[in-house]
N, C-alpha and C positions, 0 to 999 in steps of 0.2 A: 646569245651564245658566247659573246666575248667575255662577259662576266663569268660564265660557267668555266671557261678554259683558264681565265686569270685565277680564279679561286682554286682550281685544281693544281696549278703551278705553285701558287703562294702557300697552299696548305701542305704541299709535299705528297699529295695523293698518289697512290700507285696506279700506273697505267697497266691494265690487265694484258694489253698486247705486248708490252715490253718487260713487265715485272720490275720496272724501275719507276722512280718518281717522274711525274709529268714534266716535259721540257717543251720549249717553244717548237722544237722540231716535230713533236708528236701532234701538234695542233694541225688540223686540216689547212691546206694552203689558202683556202678561201678566207680564213679567219686570222692567219698568222700576223699580217701587218697590223691589224687593229689590236690584237692581243699584245703584240710587242709594244705598241704605243702606250697601252694602258699600264704595262709593267714598268715602263720608263718614267711614269709620272710619280 
């Protein structure tokens, strides 16, 4: 799941819930820490 959310953010995919590009805030809290760590690498 981490890779899924990382790719959404890096690719600039549109989040259908917000109609904006995916941001770390859009990631479920369960995954946010690990996604943020991956993005910082």
